[in-house]
Structures are given as structure tokens and as C-alpha cells.
N, C-alpha and C positions, 0 to 999 in steps of 0.2 A: 644907602649908608647906613651903617648899624646905628642902634641908638638904646640905650639900657632901659629897661623896664622895671617898676617893680615887682614882687613877686602876688603882691597882694590879690590884683584883679584875676591873676594867672589861678592862684590859691582858690578864689570864688569862683572860677570859670571850670575848675577840674572837680569844684565840691557839685557845683550845680549839674555838671553832666553824668557823676556817677550816682547822687543823687533819683534823678531823674531815669537813669536805666536801671540800677541797681537796688535802688532803695536809700533813706538816711540813716540807717545802720551802717553803711558800709564808709572808711574812713576817704576823706578827700586826698588820698595818694596814693601810691605804687606804679608799676606798671603797666596796667593797662592804661592808663592814663598820663603819655605825654604829652609835655605842653606845645602846643604848634606853635611854630612858627618864632622858636628860640632856639638860636645855635647855641650859645653853651652860657651857663652861667658865669656872673663879673668875676665871682672866686669861687675857685676849684678847692672842692672838700673833701681830704683823704679819709680810708674806713675809720683811723685811731681818731681822729678830728670828729667824724660823724656820730660816732658812740657816746663821746663825752656830749657833745650838743646837747646828743637827743635825751639825755640823762638828766640836762638844765631845764627840757620842754623848748628847746629851741629846732625849730623844724628845717630841713637844710632841703634843696636845691642840688641834685648832680648830674653829672652826664655819663650813663651808663651805655658799653658798648653795645652795637647793636638795637638800642631801647631809647636810646635819643633822650631828651634832657627831662627830668623826672624830680616829683615833691616826693621827699623820701622819711617821711614823718607826720605824726597828725596830734602832737602832744599841746598843751596848754600851759603856762606858765605859772598856774597857781600852785599853792602850797600846798590845797585840799587833796588828797590822794585820791578820793572821790570820784575829782571830776579833773583829772587830771590829761583826759585825751578829748580830741574835739568831738567825739561820737557820744562820749558822754553827757556832754551838755546838749549837743542835738536832741538825741532821746529824751532826754529830761523836758526840753524845752519842748518838745512833739506832745510830749504825754501830757506835760501842763497844761497846754492850750487845748489840747480834746479833751480834758475832764473840764475844763473851765467852759468851753461851749455845752455840752453835755448837760451841764448842773443850768442852765441859764433858765430851764423851767421850772427849777425848786428854788429859786429866790423866791421868797415873798410867798411860799409855801407853811401850812400851820406844822408847828412841831408837835406832834400829839405823843402825849406820852407811852402809849404801847412801844414804839417803837415803830411804825411803819414807814416812819418820813427817813430814819436809820438804814432802816433795811434797804429801799430803794435807792439812798446813796448807794449803798455798797452793792449792792445786784449791778447798779449802771457801772461802778467804778469797775467790779471786777469782769464784768463784760468786754470793757475797754480795754483791757491790760491782758486779757485770753486772748483776743485778738493783735493784740503785740508782741504776747508770746508766740501764738502759731505762727508769725510772720518771722521768727527766729531773732529780735530786737532785746526778747528780753531772755537770760540767760538760766538756763534751767531743764531737767528733763521731764520735768513738772510743771505745773502753773505753780503749784505749793512751793518748790524750791525756787521760783521765779520771783514772785511778787504777792503782798501779803496786804489786806487795805480792814484800815478801823473805823467804825462809824455806829459807837453804840456809848450809852451810857460813861464806857470805862475811860473816856477820852473828850465827854463833854461835859462838864460843871454843870451845876445848876447858875452859877452866876451868868457863863458863858448864854445858858439858852435862855435866861431872862433878858439877855439882851438880843435875843434874835441872832448868835454865833453857833452855830455848827462846825464841828470841825473834823476831817477826813483823814487819817492818818493812809499814808500811801507807802510802804517798802517795797524797793525794785531795785533788781539788779541787773545793771545792762549788758548785754554781750559784749566783751570785747574782741580788739581784733590781731590778727597776727603782727609781729613787728621783729619775730624772727622765728625761724626754722632749723632746728639744730637735728642733724641728720646724723646717726649713730652705725658707722657700718663697723661690721665684726665679721671677722673669718672666722670660718668653722671647718675643722675637720671630715676630712669623708666619714660618711658613715653617722656623725654627729647629730645631724640636722635635729634628728628626734628628741634629742638632750633639752635643743636651744627654747626655752621659754620668755614669755612677755610679763615684765615686772607690770606690776597696775599701780 
């Protein structure tokens, strides 16, 4: 007997499976992760509807010939353009949790006037974010293009320090994922291939 199942458990299962196999920077969607045991979606979505729904942050589940039933979207419903994909949120949650755990030992440490504590905080943060960059979680050709940390007198005013508050500002660019691949195929005349160039 057939029964309808909400898509949420499937999306969660795909996310956990993909994170386990490929890492949390990957979106919980795509043809590599068909929904097991699903015969068909309750509502069939066509291509033009798919694009419109995606633009509004609604992820679709579609049947694809020879691929099965697939999740084809990884967007959130937020109006914040910097966190409009699931991977943005996951990446920043993992960064925040990792930094929080790394700094446990620094709570109730003396705030010296020479910037030593600030240096330890920045070096620790840099080391963590550098590993995120190496793993391809942060976007950029170099670490300097991917992330920046600040923990010094510039962002730690006297009043905060007097109150025992130390601020670390972290700026990072998460790696986006491919939602569309546009292939331009051009006919070239015989003998003209050497004149064809790549646009940068």
C-alpha cells in the first residue's frame, strides 16, 4: 500500500548521508543522492515552476528519468542574501561551534596590556579557519582571500575590557555550490581553432 511521507525526513537523511560521505560543505541535494523507497513526488514540478520556486527559496523534489526521485534545491527562506543556502548556515554553525570549543581554555584568563591574549586568540582562530580553507569549505585561492580575523585594541574598547569582554571578529567567505551549469557550444570553422580564445 502506498502512503505519503513528508519530505523533511528525506531531506535530513540525504543531508546526513552526504555530510558523512563528502563533508558538510556539500548541499543536501543532487542526483548522487536519490530518495530511497520513494515512487514519485506527491506533486509533479515542471522546469519553469522549478526555477520560480527556487528563486523564492523553495526546494523541490522531482522525478528525473533514469535518476529516481531527487531533492533539487538547497535554499533557505531567509531574506538575508548571505545566508540563503543551507550550506551557508551549516558552514557558519560549524565554524562558530569549533571556535567556541577552541576558546574554552581562555575563559578566565588575564587580559594583559601587551596584546598576548589577543595574539593567542587570533592565532588559534587563524589555525582553525586555515584548516577550513584547506578542506575547501571557504572560498578563495589563498587564506587571505577566504577569511580574516581581528582581535586587538581596534575592536576591543576599554569599557569592554574593564568588564571582562574580549571580542573576536571573524569574516569568512563560504564556498558556494553549483546550482546551474551553462555550457556554451560554438561551431568553429575549419582552420580557425587557433583564433578561438577563452574569456576571463
